[in-house]
Structure formats: C-alpha cells, structure tokens
Predicted model as a PDB file, atoms N, CA, C, CB and O in Angstrom, pLDDT in the B-factor column:
MODEL        1                                                                  
ATOM      1  N   MET A   1       0.896  -1.107  -0.086  1.00 51.00           N  
ATOM      2  CA  MET A   1       0.132  -0.393   0.219  1.00 51.00           C  
ATOM      3  C   MET A   1       0.823   1.148   0.097  1.00 51.00           C  
ATOM      4  CB  MET A   1      -0.350  -0.889   1.432  1.00 51.00           C  
ATOM      5  O   MET A   1       1.642   1.501   0.946  1.00 51.00           O  
ATOM      6  N   VAL A   2       0.425   2.066  -1.050  1.00 51.00           N  
ATOM      7  CA  VAL A   2       1.554   3.405  -0.752  1.00 51.00           C  
ATOM      8  C   VAL A   2       0.745   4.396  -0.126  1.00 51.00           C  
ATOM      9  CB  VAL A   2       2.315   4.183  -2.204  1.00 51.00           C  
ATOM     10  O   VAL A   2      -0.480   4.321  -0.215  1.00 51.00           O  
ATOM     11  N   ARG A   3       1.259   5.241   0.447  1.00 54.00           N  
ATOM     12  CA  ARG A   3       0.650   6.340   1.010  1.00 54.00           C  
ATOM     13  C   ARG A   3       0.893   7.481   0.808  1.00 54.00           C  
ATOM     14  CB  ARG A   3       0.677   6.339   1.998  1.00 54.00           C  
ATOM     15  O   ARG A   3      -0.027   8.226   0.472  1.00 54.00           O  
ATOM     16  N   SER A   4       2.404   8.043   0.974  1.00 58.00           N  
ATOM     17  CA  SER A   4       3.159   9.322   0.678  1.00 58.00           C  
ATOM     18  C   SER A   4       4.291   9.321   1.089  1.00 58.00           C  
ATOM     19  CB  SER A   4       2.670  10.426   1.132  1.00 58.00           C  
ATOM     20  O   SER A   4       4.675   8.833   2.152  1.00 58.00           O  
ATOM     21  N   ILE A   5       4.964   9.904   0.231  1.00 57.00           N  
ATOM     22  CA  ILE A   5       6.447  10.009   0.442  1.00 57.00           C  
ATOM     23  C   ILE A   5       6.876  10.489   1.975  1.00 57.00           C  
ATOM     24  CB  ILE A   5       7.024  11.082  -0.656  1.00 57.00           C  
ATOM     25  O   ILE A   5       6.262  11.397   2.535  1.00 57.00           O  
ATOM     26  N   GLY A   6       7.711   9.967   2.445  1.00 57.00           N  
ATOM     27  CA  GLY A   6       7.930  10.602   3.774  1.00 57.00           C  
ATOM     28  C   GLY A   6       7.205   9.986   4.897  1.00 57.00           C  
ATOM     29  O   GLY A   6       7.506  10.189   6.074  1.00 57.00           O  
ATOM     30  N   ASP A   7       6.230   9.219   4.500  1.00 63.00           N  
ATOM     31  CA  ASP A   7       5.339   8.887   5.903  1.00 63.00           C  
ATOM     32  C   ASP A   7       5.739   7.806   6.347  1.00 63.00           C  
ATOM     33  CB  ASP A   7       3.820   8.726   5.821  1.00 63.00           C  
ATOM     34  O   ASP A   7       5.174   6.753   6.053  1.00 63.00           O  
ATOM     35  N   HIS A   8       6.896   7.872   7.219  1.00 67.00           N  
ATOM     36  CA  HIS A   8       7.476   6.539   8.135  1.00 67.00           C  
ATOM     37  C   HIS A   8       6.561   6.319   9.163  1.00 67.00           C  
ATOM     38  CB  HIS A   8       8.982   6.736   8.886  1.00 67.00           C  
ATOM     39  O   HIS A   8       6.654   5.239   9.748  1.00 67.00           O  
ATOM     40  N   ALA A   9       5.859   6.957   9.447  1.00 70.00           N  
ATOM     41  CA  ALA A   9       5.391   6.446  11.142  1.00 70.00           C  
ATOM     42  C   ALA A   9       4.583   5.130  10.538  1.00 70.00           C  
ATOM     43  CB  ALA A   9       4.083   7.831  12.312  1.00 70.00           C  
ATOM     44  O   ALA A   9       4.809   4.077  11.133  1.00 70.00           O  
ATOM     45  N   VAL A  10       3.800   5.086   9.585  1.00 69.00           N  
ATOM     46  CA  VAL A  10       2.909   3.830   9.286  1.00 69.00           C  
ATOM     47  C   VAL A  10       3.606   2.666   8.550  1.00 69.00           C  
ATOM     48  CB  VAL A  10       1.691   4.250   8.400  1.00 69.00           C  
ATOM     49  O   VAL A  10       2.953   1.705   8.142  1.00 69.00           O  
ATOM     50  N   LYS A  11       5.026   2.772   8.376  1.00 72.00           N  
ATOM     51  CA  LYS A  11       5.850   1.941   7.432  1.00 72.00           C  
ATOM     52  C   LYS A  11       5.648   0.601   8.520  1.00 72.00           C  
ATOM     53  CB  LYS A  11       7.691   2.604   7.048  1.00 72.00           C  
ATOM     54  O   LYS A  11       5.216  -0.364   7.889  1.00 72.00           O  
ATOM     55  N   PRO A  12       5.777   0.406   9.459  1.00 76.00           N  
ATOM     56  CA  PRO A  12       5.276  -0.826  10.417  1.00 76.00           C  
ATOM     57  C   PRO A  12       4.403  -1.630   9.790  1.00 76.00           C  
ATOM     58  CB  PRO A  12       4.566  -0.421  11.691  1.00 76.00           C  
ATOM     59  O   PRO A  12       4.558  -2.848   9.707  1.00 76.00           O  
ATOM     60  N   VAL A  13       3.257  -0.876   9.226  1.00 73.00           N  
ATOM     61  CA  VAL A  13       1.832  -1.619   8.898  1.00 73.00           C  
ATOM     62  C   VAL A  13       1.789  -1.978   7.496  1.00 73.00           C  
ATOM     63  CB  VAL A  13       0.509  -0.691   9.190  1.00 73.00           C  
ATOM     64  O   VAL A  13       0.812  -2.550   7.014  1.00 73.00           O  
ATOM     65  N   GLY A  14       2.948  -1.621   6.741  1.00 70.00           N  
ATOM     66  CA  GLY A  14       3.225  -2.169   5.573  1.00 70.00           C  
ATOM     67  C   GLY A  14       2.622  -0.913   4.450  1.00 70.00           C  
ATOM     68  O   GLY A  14       1.962  -1.182   3.447  1.00 70.00           O  
ATOM     69  N   VAL A  15       2.958   0.287   4.815  1.00 68.00           N  
ATOM     70  CA  VAL A  15       2.782   1.764   3.902  1.00 68.00           C  
ATOM     71  C   VAL A  15       4.357   1.868   3.426  1.00 68.00           C  
ATOM     72  CB  VAL A  15       2.185   3.433   5.008  1.00 68.00           C  
ATOM     73  O   VAL A  15       5.342   1.872   4.164  1.00 68.00           O  
ATOM     74  N   ILE A  16       4.328   1.935   2.252  1.00 66.00           N  
ATOM     75  CA  ILE A  16       5.630   2.388   1.814  1.00 66.00           C  
ATOM     76  C   ILE A  16       5.548   3.678   0.805  1.00 66.00           C  
ATOM     77  CB  ILE A  16       6.351   1.161   1.111  1.00 66.00           C  
ATOM     78  O   ILE A  16       4.510   4.068   0.269  1.00 66.00           O  
ATOM     79  N   ALA A  17       6.548   4.129   0.688  1.00 65.00           N  
ATOM     80  CA  ALA A  17       6.595   5.471   0.388  1.00 65.00           C  
ATOM     81  C   ALA A  17       6.975   5.194  -1.417  1.00 65.00           C  
ATOM     82  CB  ALA A  17       7.876   6.399   1.499  1.00 65.00           C  
ATOM     83  O   ALA A  17       6.846   6.150  -2.182  1.00 65.00           O  
ATOM     84  N   LYS A  18       7.351   4.074  -1.855  1.00 69.00           N  
ATOM     85  CA  LYS A  18       7.757   3.653  -3.141  1.00 69.00           C  
ATOM     86  C   LYS A  18       6.450   3.553  -3.773  1.00 69.00           C  
ATOM     87  CB  LYS A  18       8.615   2.340  -3.186  1.00 69.00           C  
ATOM     88  O   LYS A  18       5.551   2.864  -3.290  1.00 69.00           O  
ATOM     89  N   LEU A  19       6.296   4.403  -5.122  1.00 69.00           N  
ATOM     90  CA  LEU A  19       5.132   4.505  -5.979  1.00 69.00           C  
ATOM     91  C   LEU A  19       5.095   3.107  -6.720  1.00 69.00           C  
ATOM     92  CB  LEU A  19       5.234   5.803  -7.014  1.00 69.00           C  
ATOM     93  O   LEU A  19       6.174   2.690  -7.140  1.00 69.00           O  
ATOM     94  N   VAL A  20       3.866   2.278  -6.941  1.00 71.00           N  
ATOM     95  CA  VAL A  20       3.767   1.680  -8.039  1.00 71.00           C  
ATOM     96  C   VAL A  20       3.079   1.790  -9.161  1.00 71.00           C  
ATOM     97  CB  VAL A  20       3.622   0.906  -7.809  1.00 71.00           C  
ATOM     98  O   VAL A  20       1.876   2.006  -9.014  1.00 71.00           O  
ATOM     99  N   VAL A  21       3.484   1.706 -10.239  1.00 79.00           N  
ATOM    100  CA  VAL A  21       3.257   2.198 -11.320  1.00 79.00           C  
ATOM    101  C   VAL A  21       2.938   1.084 -12.229  1.00 79.00           C  
ATOM    102  CB  VAL A  21       4.263   2.999 -11.682  1.00 79.00           C  
ATOM    103  O   VAL A  21       3.700   0.124 -12.345  1.00 79.00           O  
ATOM    104  N   THR A  22       1.969   1.177 -12.795  1.00 83.00           N  
ATOM    105  CA  THR A  22       1.834   0.044 -14.039  1.00 83.00           C  
ATOM    106  C   THR A  22       1.440   0.943 -15.507  1.00 83.00           C  
ATOM    107  CB  THR A  22       0.349  -1.257 -13.622  1.00 83.00           C  
ATOM    108  O   THR A  22       1.335   2.168 -15.462  1.00 83.00           O  
ATOM    109  N   GLN A  23       1.271   0.277 -16.603  1.00 89.00           N  
ATOM    110  CA  GLN A  23       1.247   0.804 -17.595  1.00 89.00           C  
ATOM    111  C   GLN A  23       0.012  -0.209 -18.438  1.00 89.00           C  
ATOM    112  CB  GLN A  23       2.746   0.950 -18.095  1.00 89.00           C  
ATOM    113  O   GLN A  23      -0.187  -1.404 -18.222  1.00 89.00           O  
ATOM    114  N   HIS A  24      -0.425   0.320 -19.040  1.00 88.00           N  
ATOM    115  CA  HIS A  24      -1.848  -0.138 -19.933  1.00 88.00           C  
ATOM    116  C   HIS A  24      -2.188   0.623 -21.540  1.00 88.00           C  
ATOM    117  CB  HIS A  24      -3.297   0.345 -18.849  1.00 88.00           C  
ATOM    118  O   HIS A  24      -2.160   1.830 -21.778  1.00 88.00           O  
ATOM    119  N   SER A  25      -2.405  -0.139 -22.199  1.00 94.00           N  
ATOM    120  CA  SER A  25      -2.554   0.395 -23.485  1.00 94.00           C  
ATOM    121  C   SER A  25      -3.776   0.698 -23.981  1.00 94.00           C  
ATOM    122  CB  SER A  25      -2.051  -0.337 -24.300  1.00 94.00           C  
ATOM    123  O   SER A  25      -4.460  -0.265 -24.327  1.00 94.00           O  
ATOM    124  N   LEU A  26      -4.290   1.928 -24.125  1.00 91.00           N  
ATOM    125  CA  LEU A  26      -5.886   2.276 -24.615  1.00 91.00           C  
ATOM    126  C   LEU A  26      -6.147   1.684 -25.768  1.00 91.00           C  
ATOM    127  CB  LEU A  26      -6.248   3.790 -24.874  1.00 91.00           C  
ATOM    128  O   LEU A  26      -5.274   1.528 -26.622  1.00 91.00           O  
ATOM    129  N   THR A  27      -7.299   1.317 -25.906  1.00 95.00           N  
ATOM    130  CA  THR A  27      -7.757   1.211 -27.748  1.00 95.00           C  
ATOM    131  C   THR A  27      -9.052   1.920 -27.795  1.00 95.00           C  
ATOM    132  CB  THR A  27      -8.081  -0.610 -28.499  1.00 95.00           C  
ATOM    133  O   THR A  27      -9.600   2.521 -26.872  1.00 95.00           O  
ATOM    134  N   ALA A  28      -9.496   1.745 -29.127  1.00 95.00           N  
ATOM    135  CA  ALA A  28     -10.898   2.643 -29.510  1.00 95.00           C  
ATOM    136  C   ALA A  28     -11.859   2.154 -28.961  1.00 95.00           C  
ATOM    137  CB  ALA A  28     -11.352   2.756 -30.927  1.00 95.00           C  
ATOM    138  O   ALA A  28     -12.936   2.747 -29.027  1.00 95.00           O  
ATOM    139  N   HIS A  29     -11.734   0.822 -28.202  1.00 94.00           N  
ATOM    140  CA  HIS A  29     -12.963   0.234 -27.250  1.00 94.00           C  
ATOM    141  C   HIS A  29     -12.902   0.819 -25.929  1.00 94.00           C  
ATOM    142  CB  HIS A  29     -12.917  -1.397 -27.026  1.00 94.00           C  
ATOM    143  O   HIS A  29     -13.789   0.539 -25.122  1.00 94.00           O  
ATOM    144  N   ASP A  30     -11.906   1.642 -25.596  1.00 93.00           N  
ATOM    145  CA  ASP A  30     -12.052   2.022 -24.283  1.00 93.00           C  
ATOM    146  C   ASP A  30     -12.942   3.037 -24.006  1.00 93.00           C  
ATOM    147  CB  ASP A  30     -10.939   2.346 -23.796  1.00 93.00           C  
ATOM    148  O   ASP A  30     -12.621   4.078 -24.580  1.00 93.00           O  
ATOM    149  N   GLU A  31     -14.066   3.130 -23.257  1.00 90.00           N  
ATOM    150  CA  GLU A  31     -14.767   4.525 -23.050  1.00 90.00           C  
ATOM    151  C   GLU A  31     -14.075   5.443 -22.016  1.00 90.00           C  
ATOM    152  CB  GLU A  31     -16.269   4.316 -22.554  1.00 90.00           C  
ATOM    153  O   GLU A  31     -13.844   6.549 -22.505  1.00 90.00           O  
ATOM    154  N   PHE A  32     -13.737   5.334 -20.923  1.00 90.00           N  
ATOM    155  CA  PHE A  32     -13.100   6.225 -20.299  1.00 90.00           C  
ATOM    156  C   PHE A  32     -12.250   5.436 -19.428  1.00 90.00           C  
ATOM    157  CB  PHE A  32     -13.938   7.172 -19.680  1.00 90.00           C  
ATOM    158  O   PHE A  32     -12.398   4.242 -19.168  1.00 90.00           O  
ATOM    159  N   MET A  33     -11.263   6.288 -18.965  1.00 89.00           N  
ATOM    160  CA  MET A  33     -10.259   5.787 -17.820  1.00 89.00           C  
ATOM    161  C   MET A  33     -10.639   6.207 -16.323  1.00 89.00           C  
ATOM    162  CB  MET A  33      -8.765   6.405 -18.113  1.00 89.00           C  
ATOM    163  O   MET A  33     -11.290   7.239 -16.160  1.00 89.00           O  
ATOM    164  N   ILE A  34     -10.217   5.367 -15.137  1.00 88.00           N  
ATOM    165  CA  ILE A  34     -10.926   5.835 -14.109  1.00 88.00           C  
ATOM    166  C   ILE A  34      -9.328   5.626 -13.134  1.00 88.00           C  
ATOM    167  CB  ILE A  34     -12.585   4.854 -13.704  1.00 88.00           C  
ATOM    168  O   ILE A  34      -8.835   4.531 -12.861  1.00 88.00           O  
ATOM    169  N   LEU A  35      -8.890   6.663 -12.836  1.00 84.00           N  
ATOM    170  CA  LEU A  35      -7.561   6.773 -12.100  1.00 84.00           C  
ATOM    171  C   LEU A  35      -7.861   7.340 -10.458  1.00 84.00           C  
ATOM    172  CB  LEU A  35      -6.505   7.930 -13.029  1.00 84.00           C  
ATOM    173  O   LEU A  35      -8.378   8.419 -10.169  1.00 84.00           O  
ATOM    174  N   ALA A  36      -7.475   6.492  -9.691  1.00 82.00           N  
ATOM    175  CA  ALA A  36      -7.911   6.423  -8.223  1.00 82.00           C  
ATOM    176  C   ALA A  36      -6.939   6.117  -7.371  1.00 82.00           C  
ATOM    177  CB  ALA A  36      -8.912   5.501  -7.966  1.00 82.00           C  
ATOM    178  O   ALA A  36      -6.128   5.277  -7.760  1.00 82.00           O  
ATOM    179  N   THR A  37      -6.779   6.657  -6.123  1.00 76.00           N  
ATOM    180  CA  THR A  37      -5.894   5.931  -5.023  1.00 76.00           C  
ATOM    181  C   THR A  37      -6.379   4.573  -4.739  1.00 76.00           C  
ATOM    182  CB  THR A  37      -5.878   6.709  -3.647  1.00 76.00           C  
ATOM    183  O   THR A  37      -7.383   4.167  -5.323  1.00 76.00           O  
ATOM    184  N   ASP A  38      -5.677   3.743  -3.787  1.00 72.00           N  
ATOM    185  CA  ASP A  38      -6.198   2.318  -2.985  1.00 72.00           C  
ATOM    186  C   ASP A  38      -7.176   2.788  -2.302  1.00 72.00           C  
ATOM    187  CB  ASP A  38      -5.179   1.505  -1.943  1.00 72.00           C  
ATOM    188  O   ASP A  38      -8.030   1.910  -2.181  1.00 72.00           O  
ATOM    189  N   GLY A  39      -7.506   3.868  -1.731  1.00 76.00           N  
ATOM    190  CA  GLY A  39      -8.283   4.351  -0.533  1.00 76.00           C  
ATOM    191  C   GLY A  39      -9.631   4.542  -1.355  1.00 76.00           C  
ATOM    192  O   GLY A  39     -10.577   4.724  -0.588  1.00 76.00           O  
ATOM    193  N   VAL A  40      -9.992   4.553  -2.717  1.00 81.00           N  
ATOM    194  CA  VAL A  40     -11.288   4.395  -2.796  1.00 81.00           C  
ATOM    195  C   VAL A  40     -11.804   2.857  -3.313  1.00 81.00           C  
ATOM    196  CB  VAL A  40     -11.721   5.504  -3.675  1.00 81.00           C  
ATOM    197  O   VAL A  40     -12.959   2.468  -3.490  1.00 81.00           O  
ATOM    198  N   TRP A  41     -10.669   2.215  -3.469  1.00 81.00           N  
ATOM    199  CA  TRP A  41     -11.132   0.655  -3.743  1.00 81.00           C  
ATOM    200  C   TRP A  41     -11.362   0.194  -2.408  1.00 81.00           C  
ATOM    201  CB  TRP A  41      -9.983  -0.379  -4.535  1.00 81.00           C  
ATOM    202  O   TRP A  41     -11.776  -0.966  -2.403  1.00 81.00           O  
ATOM    203  N   GLU A  42     -11.239   0.695  -1.298  1.00 82.00           N  
ATOM    204  CA  GLU A  42     -11.958  -0.182  -0.010  1.00 82.00           C  
ATOM    205  C   GLU A  42     -13.080   0.330   0.086  1.00 82.00           C  
ATOM    206  CB  GLU A  42     -11.326  -0.155   1.458  1.00 82.00           C  
ATOM    207  O   GLU A  42     -13.722  -0.053   1.064  1.00 82.00           O  
ATOM    208  N   PHE A  43     -13.678   1.235  -0.728  1.00 89.00           N  
ATOM    209  CA  PHE A  43     -15.205   1.773  -0.261  1.00 89.00           C  
ATOM    210  C   PHE A  43     -16.266   1.448  -1.463  1.00 89.00           C  
ATOM    211  CB  PHE A  43     -15.211   3.614   0.032  1.00 89.00           C  
ATOM    212  O   PHE A  43     -17.484   1.312  -1.349  1.00 89.00           O  
ATOM    213  N   ILE A  44     -15.452   1.359  -2.675  1.00 90.00           N  
ATOM    214  CA  ILE A  44     -16.146   0.876  -3.714  1.00 90.00           C  
ATOM    215  C   ILE A  44     -15.570  -0.023  -4.883  1.00 90.00           C  
ATOM    216  CB  ILE A  44     -16.636   1.911  -4.199  1.00 90.00           C  
ATOM    217  O   ILE A  44     -14.493   0.317  -5.374  1.00 90.00           O  
ATOM    218  N   SER A  45     -16.227  -1.167  -5.367  1.00 92.00           N  
ATOM    219  CA  SER A  45     -15.801  -2.027  -6.192  1.00 92.00           C  
ATOM    220  C   SER A  45     -15.430  -1.304  -7.425  1.00 92.00           C  
ATOM    221  CB  SER A  45     -16.726  -3.033  -6.359  1.00 92.00           C  
ATOM    222  O   SER A  45     -15.933  -0.211  -7.684  1.00 92.00           O  
ATOM    223  N   LEU A  46     -14.426  -1.972  -8.318  1.00 90.00           N  
ATOM    224  CA  LEU A  46     -14.401  -1.725  -9.657  1.00 90.00           C  
ATOM    225  C   LEU A  46     -15.417  -1.614 -10.455  1.00 90.00           C  
ATOM    226  CB  LEU A  46     -13.809  -2.450 -10.134  1.00 90.00           C  
ATOM    227  O   LEU A  46     -15.408  -0.746 -11.327  1.00 90.00           O  
ATOM    228  N   GLU A  47     -16.472  -2.472 -10.298  1.00 94.00           N  
ATOM    229  CA  GLU A  47     -17.724  -2.734 -11.204  1.00 94.00           C  
ATOM    230  C   GLU A  47     -18.618  -1.568 -11.158  1.00 94.00           C  
ATOM    231  CB  GLU A  47     -18.561  -4.017 -10.756  1.00 94.00           C  
ATOM    232  O   GLU A  47     -19.073  -0.979 -12.139  1.00 94.00           O  
ATOM    233  N   ASP A  48     -18.867  -1.234  -9.647  1.00 94.00           N  
ATOM    234  CA  ASP A  48     -19.715  -0.222  -9.385  1.00 94.00           C  
ATOM    235  C   ASP A  48     -19.042   1.246  -9.681  1.00 94.00           C  
ATOM    236  CB  ASP A  48     -20.163  -0.398  -7.953  1.00 94.00           C  
ATOM    237  O   ASP A  48     -19.769   2.195  -9.975  1.00 94.00           O  
ATOM    238  N   ALA A  49     -17.823   1.365  -9.602  1.00 91.00           N  
ATOM    239  CA  ALA A  49     -17.158   2.732 -10.105  1.00 91.00           C  
ATOM    240  C   ALA A  49     -17.640   2.605 -11.561  1.00 91.00           C  
ATOM    241  CB  ALA A  49     -15.323   2.872  -9.939  1.00 91.00           C  
ATOM    242  O   ALA A  49     -18.581   3.322 -11.901  1.00 91.00           O  
ATOM    243  N   VAL A  50     -17.168   1.886 -12.323  1.00 92.00           N  
ATOM    244  CA  VAL A  50     -17.405   1.971 -14.155  1.00 92.00           C  
ATOM    245  C   VAL A  50     -18.879   2.068 -14.064  1.00 92.00           C  
ATOM    246  CB  VAL A  50     -16.851   0.380 -15.303  1.00 92.00           C  
ATOM    247  O   VAL A  50     -19.381   2.743 -14.963  1.00 92.00           O  
ATOM    248  N   ASN A  51     -19.486   1.690 -13.420  1.00 93.00           N  
ATOM    249  CA  ASN A  51     -21.269   2.064 -13.633  1.00 93.00           C  
ATOM    250  C   ASN A  51     -21.760   3.099 -13.207  1.00 93.00           C  
ATOM    251  CB  ASN A  51     -22.236   1.213 -13.017  1.00 93.00           C  
ATOM    252  O   ASN A  51     -22.824   3.541 -13.640  1.00 93.00           O  
ATOM    253  N   ILE A  52     -21.037   3.685 -12.244  1.00 91.00           N  
ATOM    254  CA  ILE A  52     -21.254   5.428 -11.615  1.00 91.00           C  
ATOM    255  C   ILE A  52     -21.170   6.199 -13.013  1.00 91.00           C  
ATOM    256  CB  ILE A  52     -19.720   6.146 -10.318  1.00 91.00           C  
ATOM    257  O   ILE A  52     -22.038   6.823 -13.623  1.00 91.00           O  
ATOM    258  N   VAL A  53     -19.501   5.883 -13.386  1.00 91.00           N  
ATOM    259  CA  VAL A  53     -19.161   6.847 -14.457  1.00 91.00           C  
ATOM    260  C   VAL A  53     -19.776   6.643 -15.648  1.00 91.00           C  
ATOM    261  CB  VAL A  53     -17.838   6.885 -14.726  1.00 91.00           C  
ATOM    262  O   VAL A  53     -20.040   7.640 -16.319  1.00 91.00           O  
ATOM    263  N   ARG A  54     -20.111   5.373 -16.128  1.00 92.00           N  
ATOM    264  CA  ARG A  54     -20.615   5.325 -17.288  1.00 92.00           C  
ATOM    265  C   ARG A  54     -21.960   6.093 -17.234  1.00 92.00           C  
ATOM    266  CB  ARG A  54     -20.691   3.959 -17.714  1.00 92.00           C  
ATOM    267  O   ARG A  54     -22.209   6.950 -18.082  1.00 92.00           O  
ATOM    268  N   LYS A  55     -22.979   5.737 -16.066  1.00 93.00           N  
ATOM    269  CA  LYS A  55     -24.217   6.204 -16.232  1.00 93.00           C  
ATOM    270  C   LYS A  55     -24.174   7.947 -16.544  1.00 93.00           C  
ATOM    271  CB  LYS A  55     -25.027   5.758 -14.889  1.00 93.00           C  
ATOM    272  O   LYS A  55     -24.863   8.449 -17.432  1.00 93.00           O  
ATOM    273  N   ARG A  56     -23.386   8.628 -15.790  1.00 92.00           N  
ATOM    274  CA  ARG A  56     -23.377  10.196 -15.984  1.00 92.00           C  
ATOM    275  C   ARG A  56     -23.008  10.636 -17.178  1.00 92.00           C  
ATOM    276  CB  ARG A  56     -22.531  10.883 -15.113  1.00 92.00           C  
ATOM    277  O   ARG A  56     -23.528  11.496 -17.890  1.00 92.00           O  
ATOM    278  N   LEU A  57     -21.734   9.745 -17.398  1.00 91.00           N  
ATOM    279  CA  LEU A  57     -21.683  10.238 -18.927  1.00 91.00           C  
ATOM    280  C   LEU A  57     -22.339   9.974 -19.925  1.00 91.00           C  
ATOM    281  CB  LEU A  57     -20.777  10.046 -19.435  1.00 91.00           C  
ATOM    282  O   LEU A  57     -22.153  10.535 -21.005  1.00 91.00           O  
ATOM    283  N   LEU A  58     -23.267   9.019 -19.706  1.00 92.00           N  
ATOM    284  CA  LEU A  58     -24.358   8.614 -20.853  1.00 92.00           C  
ATOM    285  C   LEU A  58     -25.396   9.661 -20.675  1.00 92.00           C  
ATOM    286  CB  LEU A  58     -25.073   7.011 -20.691  1.00 92.00           C  
ATOM    287  O   LEU A  58     -25.981   9.973 -21.713  1.00 92.00           O  
ATOM    288  N   LYS A  59     -25.759  10.281 -19.569  1.00 93.00           N  
ATOM    289  CA  LYS A  59     -26.333  11.342 -19.525  1.00 93.00           C  
ATOM    290  C   LYS A  59     -25.854  12.808 -19.816  1.00 93.00           C  
ATOM    291  CB  LYS A  59     -26.702  11.237 -18.556  1.00 93.00           C  
ATOM    292  O   LYS A  59     -26.575  13.802 -19.907  1.00 93.00           O  
ATOM    293  N   GLY A  60     -24.777  12.752 -19.916  1.00 91.00           N  
ATOM    294  CA  GLY A  60     -24.280  14.013 -20.489  1.00 91.00           C  
ATOM    295  C   GLY A  60     -23.724  14.984 -19.490  1.00 91.00           C  
ATOM    296  O   GLY A  60     -23.373  16.133 -19.760  1.00 91.00           O  
ATOM    297  N   GLU A  61     -23.682  14.459 -18.400  1.00 90.00           N  
ATOM    298  CA  GLU A  61     -23.199  15.148 -17.498  1.00 90.00           C  
ATOM    299  C   GLU A  61     -21.882  15.720 -17.293  1.00 90.00           C  
ATOM    300  CB  GLU A  61     -23.419  14.595 -16.728  1.00 90.00           C  
ATOM    301  O   GLU A  61     -21.690  16.545 -16.400  1.00 90.00           O  
ATOM    302  N   GLY A  62     -20.824  15.265 -18.195  1.00 86.00           N  
ATOM    303  CA  GLY A  62     -19.674  15.423 -18.162  1.00 86.00           C  
ATOM    304  C   GLY A  62     -18.409  14.767 -17.271  1.00 86.00           C  
ATOM    305  O   GLY A  62     -18.719  14.278 -16.185  1.00 86.00           O  
ATOM    306  N   SER A  63     -17.473  14.744 -17.542  1.00 84.00           N  
ATOM    307  CA  SER A  63     -16.447  14.006 -16.748  1.00 84.00           C  
ATOM    308  C   SER A  63     -16.369  14.663 -15.148  1.00 84.00           C  
ATOM    309  CB  SER A  63     -14.912  14.152 -17.588  1.00 84.00           C  
ATOM    310  O   SER A  63     -16.498  13.917 -14.177  1.00 84.00           O  
ATOM    311  N   THR A  64     -16.197  15.807 -15.028  1.00 85.00           N  
ATOM    312  CA  THR A  64     -16.253  16.244 -13.648  1.00 85.00           C  
ATOM    313  C   THR A  64     -17.411  15.915 -12.785  1.00 85.00           C  
ATOM    314  CB  THR A  64     -16.142  17.573 -13.636  1.00 85.00           C  
ATOM    315  O   THR A  64     -17.221  15.523 -11.634  1.00 85.00           O  
ATOM    316  N   LYS A  65     -18.669  16.061 -13.306  1.00 85.00           N  
ATOM    317  CA  LYS A  65     -19.888  15.178 -12.622  1.00 85.00           C  
ATOM    318  C   LYS A  65     -19.829  13.923 -12.398  1.00 85.00           C  
ATOM    319  CB  LYS A  65     -20.996  15.173 -13.277  1.00 85.00           C  
ATOM    320  O   LYS A  65     -20.323  13.341 -11.432  1.00 85.00           O  
ATOM    321  N   ALA A  66     -19.153  13.401 -13.383  1.00 82.00           N  
ATOM    322  CA  ALA A  66     -18.944  11.580 -13.519  1.00 82.00           C  
ATOM    323  C   ALA A  66     -18.052  11.370 -12.339  1.00 82.00           C  
ATOM    324  CB  ALA A  66     -18.038  10.874 -15.156  1.00 82.00           C  
ATOM    325  O   ALA A  66     -18.395  10.377 -11.698  1.00 82.00           O  
ATOM    326  N   CYS A  67     -17.093  11.949 -11.890  1.00 79.00           N  
ATOM    327  CA  CYS A  67     -16.124  11.866 -10.812  1.00 79.00           C  
ATOM    328  C   CYS A  67     -16.381  12.013  -9.471  1.00 79.00           C  
ATOM    329  CB  CYS A  67     -15.278  12.659 -10.995  1.00 79.00           C  
ATOM    330  O   CYS A  67     -15.793  11.561  -8.489  1.00 79.00           O  
ATOM    331  N   GLN A  68     -17.571  12.875  -9.603  1.00 79.00           N  
ATOM    332  CA  GLN A  68     -18.158  12.996  -8.169  1.00 79.00           C  
ATOM    333  C   GLN A  68     -18.729  12.208  -7.615  1.00 79.00           C  
ATOM    334  CB  GLN A  68     -18.880  13.778  -7.963  1.00 79.00           C  
ATOM    335  O   GLN A  68     -19.143  12.429  -6.477  1.00 79.00           O  
TER     336      GLN A  68                                                      
ENDMDL                                                                          
END                                                                             
C-alpha cells in the first residue's frame, strides 16, 4: 500500500513510500479511464465505479460530474 513520500510513521503496518506504477495501452474500445488511489477501492468495487461513471457520462453530465 502506497501512501505518501516521507510517511515513515506507518511503515510497520505495510505503508510504503515507493510508488507502484503500471502501464496499460488504451484502445478505441475503451470508453473512459478511472484513476484513483487505493483508498477509493476500499469503499467501492471496480464494477460499481465503472457503472457510476458510465451512467453519468451517458446522461451527458460530463467528466467532472461523473467523478463526484
């Protein structure tokens, strides 16, 4: 689990300051991309996040509203 650079107080419980970076290629079939911290996924599933964003975008509410 990555938290913040220099947050040494929680190192004993597994929080690290080393970033975890992944790379994905986007295709024409991708509707949108969700960027979120690990804290988001503690409260909402990937499927729920996709459904919420897709629903708002289909309503024409825009990306800012879709992220709220």
